[in-house]
C-alpha positions as CSV (number, residue, x, y, z in Angstrom):
1,M,-19.9,-2.7,-16.3
2,E,-22.6,-0.4,-17.5
3,T,-21.9,1.6,-20.6
4,S,-21.8,4.8,-18.5
5,I,-22.4,5.7,-14.9
6,S,-23.3,9.1,-13.5
7,T,-20.8,11.6,-12.1
8,K,-22.6,11.3,-8.7
9,K,-22.3,7.6,-8.6
10,A,-18.6,7.7,-9.6
11,I,-17.7,10.3,-7.0
12,S,-19.9,8.9,-4.2
13,G,-18.8,5.4,-4.9
14,S,-15.2,6.4,-4.7
15,F,-15.6,8.1,-1.4
16,T,-17.7,5.3,0.0
17,A,-15.0,2.8,-0.9
18,I,-12.5,4.8,1.2
19,I,-14.9,4.9,4.1
20,I,-15.2,1.1,3.8
21,L,-11.5,0.9,4.1
22,V,-11.4,3.0,7.3
23,I,-14.4,1.1,8.8
24,S,-12.9,-2.3,8.0
25,Q,-9.5,-1.4,9.5
26,T,-11.1,0.0,12.6
27,L,-13.4,-3.0,13.1
28,A,-10.6,-5.4,12.6
29,Q,-8.4,-3.8,15.2
30,L,-11.3,-3.5,17.6
31,I,-12.3,-7.1,17.3
32,A,-8.6,-8.3,17.5
33,S,-8.1,-6.1,20.6
34,M,-10.9,-8.1,22.4
35,F,-8.7,-11.2,22.1
36,L,-6.1,-9.4,24.3
37,L,-8.7,-9.6,27.1
38,L,-8.4,-13.4,26.8
39,R,-4.7,-13.1,27.3
40,I,-3.9,-14.1,23.7
41,Q,-0.4,-13.0,22.6
42,D,-0.1,-9.6,20.9
43,G,1.5,-11.2,17.8
44,I,-1.4,-13.6,17.4
45,C,-3.8,-10.7,17.8
46,N,-2.0,-8.9,15.0
47,I,-2.4,-11.8,12.7
48,I,-6.1,-12.0,13.6
49,A,-6.5,-8.3,12.9
50,G,-4.9,-8.7,9.5
51,V,-7.1,-11.6,8.4
52,L,-10.2,-9.7,9.7
53,Y,-9.1,-6.5,7.8
54,V,-8.9,-8.2,4.4
55,S,-12.0,-10.3,5.0
56,I,-14.3,-7.5,6.3
57,A,-13.1,-5.1,3.6
58,Y,-13.6,-7.7,0.8
59,A,-17.1,-8.6,2.0
60,F,-18.2,-5.0,2.4
61,L,-16.8,-4.0,-1.0
62,L,-18.6,-6.9,-2.7
63,L,-21.8,-6.0,-1.0
64,F,-21.4,-2.3,-1.8
65,T,-20.7,-2.9,-5.5
66,K,-23.4,-5.4,-6.0
67,K,-26.3,-3.8,-4.0
68,L,-25.6,-0.1,-4.0
69,I,-23.7,0.9,-7.2
70,K,-24.8,-2.3,-9.0
71,V,-21.4,-3.0,-10.6
72,R,-20.0,-6.5,-11.0
73,A,-17.0,-7.3,-8.9
74,S,-15.3,-8.8,-12.0
75,D,-15.6,-5.4,-13.7
76,L,-13.6,-3.9,-10.8
77,G,-10.9,-6.5,-10.9
78,I,-11.5,-7.7,-7.3
79,S,-13.4,-10.9,-7.8
80,Q,-10.9,-13.5,-9.0
81,F,-7.6,-14.1,-7.2
82,N,-5.2,-14.2,-10.1
83,I,-1.6,-13.1,-9.9
84,K,0.9,-13.3,-12.8
85,G,4.4,-14.6,-12.1
86,K,6.1,-11.5,-13.5
87,W,4.4,-9.3,-10.9
88,I,5.4,-11.7,-8.1
89,L,9.0,-11.4,-9.3
90,T,8.6,-7.6,-9.5
91,A,7.1,-7.5,-6.0
92,I,10.2,-9.2,-4.6
93,L,12.9,-7.4,-6.7
94,L,11.6,-3.8,-6.3
95,P,11.9,-3.4,-2.6
96,L,15.0,-5.5,-2.3
97,A,16.7,-3.4,-5.0
98,V,15.8,-0.2,-3.2
99,K,17.2,-1.5,0.1
100,A,20.3,-2.8,-1.6
101,V,21.1,0.6,-2.9
102,Y,21.0,2.1,0.6
103,L,22.9,-0.8,2.2
104,L,25.6,-0.9,-0.5
105,M,26.0,2.7,-1.6
106,F,25.5,4.8,1.5
107,N,27.4,4.7,4.7
108,G,25.5,3.9,7.9
109,E,25.4,1.9,11.1
110,Y,23.3,-1.1,12.0
111,V,21.5,-0.4,15.3
112,P,19.5,-3.1,17.0
113,S,16.3,-2.3,18.9
114,N,17.1,-4.9,21.6
115,M,13.6,-6.3,21.5
116,N,12.9,-9.6,23.3
117,A,11.4,-12.6,21.5
118,N,7.8,-11.6,22.2
119,Q,8.3,-8.0,21.1
120,I,10.0,-9.3,17.9
121,F,7.1,-11.6,17.1
122,S,4.6,-8.8,17.8
123,T,6.5,-6.3,15.6
124,L,6.9,-8.7,12.7
125,S,3.4,-10.1,12.8
126,A,2.0,-6.6,12.6
127,G,4.4,-5.5,9.9
128,I,3.9,-8.6,7.7
129,V,0.3,-9.5,8.2
130,F,-1.6,-6.3,9.0
131,Y,0.5,-3.4,7.6
132,G,2.0,-5.6,4.8
133,L,-0.4,-8.2,3.3
134,A,-3.7,-6.8,4.6
135,A,-3.1,-3.1,4.1
136,G,-1.5,-3.7,0.7
137,F,-4.4,-5.8,-0.7
138,V,-7.2,-3.7,0.8
139,E,-5.8,-0.4,-0.5
140,E,-5.5,-1.9,-3.9
141,M,-9.1,-3.2,-3.9
142,V,-10.2,0.3,-3.0
143,F,-7.9,2.5,-5.1
144,R,-7.1,0.4,-8.1
145,G,-10.3,-1.7,-8.0
146,V,-13.3,0.4,-7.1
147,I,-12.1,4.0,-7.6
148,L,-10.0,3.5,-10.8
149,N,-12.7,1.6,-12.6
150,L,-15.6,3.9,-11.6
151,L,-13.6,6.9,-12.8
152,K,-12.6,5.1,-16.0
153,N,-16.2,4.3,-16.8
154,R,-17.4,7.8,-16.1
155,W,-14.5,9.7,-17.8
156,N,-11.4,8.0,-19.2
157,I,-8.4,6.0,-18.4
158,K,-6.1,9.0,-17.9
159,I,-8.3,10.6,-15.3
160,A,-8.9,7.2,-13.7
161,V,-5.2,6.6,-13.2
162,L,-4.1,10.2,-12.3
163,V,-6.9,11.2,-9.9
164,P,-6.7,8.1,-7.6
165,S,-2.9,8.3,-7.7
166,V,-2.8,11.9,-6.5
167,L,-5.5,11.1,-3.9
168,F,-3.3,8.1,-2.8
169,G,-0.4,10.5,-2.3
170,V,-2.5,13.1,-0.4
171,V,-4.0,10.5,1.9
172,H,-0.5,9.7,3.1
173,V,0.0,13.3,4.1
174,L,-3.3,14.1,5.9
175,G,-2.9,14.6,9.6
176,M,0.8,13.8,9.6
177,G,2.0,17.4,10.4
178,F,4.8,17.2,7.8
179,S,6.8,20.3,6.7
180,I,5.8,21.7,3.3
181,E,8.9,20.1,1.7
182,S,8.2,16.7,3.1
183,G,4.5,16.9,2.3
184,L,5.3,17.8,-1.4
185,L,7.8,15.0,-1.6
186,V,5.3,12.5,-0.2
187,I,2.6,13.6,-2.6
188,I,5.0,13.3,-5.6
189,A,6.2,9.9,-4.6
190,G,2.7,8.8,-3.6
191,T,1.3,9.9,-6.9
192,M,4.0,8.1,-8.8
193,V,3.6,4.9,-6.8
194,G,-0.2,5.2,-7.4
195,I,0.5,5.4,-11.2
196,M,2.8,2.4,-10.9
197,F,0.1,0.3,-9.1
198,S,-2.5,1.4,-11.5
199,A,-0.4,0.3,-14.5
200,I,0.2,-3.1,-12.9
201,A,-3.5,-3.6,-12.1
202,I,-4.5,-2.7,-15.7
203,E,-1.8,-4.9,-17.3
204,G,-2.6,-7.8,-15.0
205,G,-6.3,-7.5,-15.3
206,S,-7.0,-7.5,-11.6
207,V,-6.0,-5.7,-8.4
208,W,-4.4,-8.8,-7.0
209,N,-1.3,-8.1,-9.2
210,S,-0.8,-4.6,-7.9
211,G,-1.8,-6.0,-4.5
212,I,1.1,-8.4,-4.3
213,V,3.5,-5.7,-5.3
214,H,2.1,-3.3,-2.7
215,A,2.0,-5.9,0.0
216,I,5.5,-7.2,-0.4
217,W,6.8,-3.6,-0.7
218,N,5.2,-2.8,2.7
219,I,6.6,-6.0,4.2
220,V,10.2,-5.4,3.1
221,I,10.3,-1.6,3.5
222,I,8.2,-0.9,6.6
223,G,7.5,-4.4,7.9
224,G,9.5,-4.0,11.1
225,G,12.4,-6.2,10.2
226,L,15.2,-4.0,8.9
227,S,14.4,-0.3,8.7
228,V,16.5,2.2,6.8
229,G,16.5,5.9,7.7
230,E,18.3,8.8,9.3
231,N,17.1,7.9,12.8
232,V,16.6,4.7,14.8
233,D,13.2,3.2,14.2
234,E,11.9,1.9,17.5
235,Y,9.2,-0.1,15.7
236,S,11.8,-2.2,13.8
237,V,14.0,-5.1,15.0
238,M,17.0,-3.5,13.4
239,T,17.7,0.0,11.8
240,Y,20.4,0.9,9.3
241,V,20.9,4.5,10.4
242,L,22.2,6.5,7.4
243,D,25.1,8.9,7.8
244,T,23.6,11.2,5.2
245,K,20.9,13.7,6.1
246,A,20.3,14.7,2.4
247,F,16.6,15.3,2.1
248,V,16.1,13.6,-1.3
249,I,18.0,10.5,-0.1
250,T,16.4,10.0,3.3
251,G,12.9,10.9,2.0
252,G,12.5,13.6,4.7
253,E,10.0,13.1,7.5
254,F,8.1,10.2,5.7
255,G,11.2,8.1,5.2
256,I,12.8,6.3,2.2
257,E,9.5,5.5,0.6
258,S,9.4,9.1,-0.6
259,S,13.1,9.3,-1.5
260,V,14.4,9.9,-5.0
261,I,15.8,6.3,-4.9
262,S,12.3,4.8,-4.3
263,L,10.8,7.3,-6.8
264,M,13.2,6.0,-9.5
265,G,12.0,2.4,-8.7
266,Y,8.4,3.4,-9.1
267,I,9.1,5.1,-12.4
268,I,11.0,2.2,-13.8
269,V,8.3,-0.4,-12.9
270,A,5.5,2.0,-14.0
271,F,7.0,2.4,-17.5
272,M,7.7,-1.4,-17.7
273,A,4.0,-2.0,-16.9
274,M,2.8,0.6,-19.4
275,S,5.0,-0.8,-22.2
276,M,3.4,-4.2,-21.7
277,I,-0.1,-2.7,-21.8
278,K,0.7,-1.1,-25.2
279,S,2.1,-4.3,-26.6
């Protein structure tokens, strides 16, 4: 990357990357919806949408970085698909550990959604491919690839990690109509998870490492299989409805991703990644 880039390029490049994310997601869903007119099953369309989302976003980001901001994709950690084994293991253990805490330590009731086979396929294909793999990797390319590295080059690593992480938390609140308490909890948890993903990307040398952790987290926690919360999730095959209504345990209106249990998981993994960077 250049020795230094301008403030204007760092800020405009960061916002443009977010716009690319939104455009890519919209285009992918629009194109996939056209297949519905051909009477292709919803579940297949969800898979098509996921593949398109990643492909369009990746192509747009490569074009944007090369032609407009003139930064090599390799300097943003998005060019080579390289995932370290330890982050694959972390990607699996983190969400499973969080769910295990809820299922083993808190009383609740398993409530099925009574979906039919087609509904289950549609739900799981969307949760695994689109909202899991695709969303996880695209968000990492944007936040821990483009934005983190542009800010790092313009200012320093601390600002590069903290600013996108806070932005990552705020993005998850916008337009949600949360209460002040839930909104603050989401921003805190979102900021911490952003720091965790940043540390993983830096240690791993590419966004694909944070991407795999992000993607599998999405699949296990919100992928539509087994949901955990204080209310039945109509978009999941099964819900473990918690007896407790404790705000810090349930995560409030956003759900367990912003709970103190998940927050502890983010902190542990973040410190683990940071310690490996220092060593």
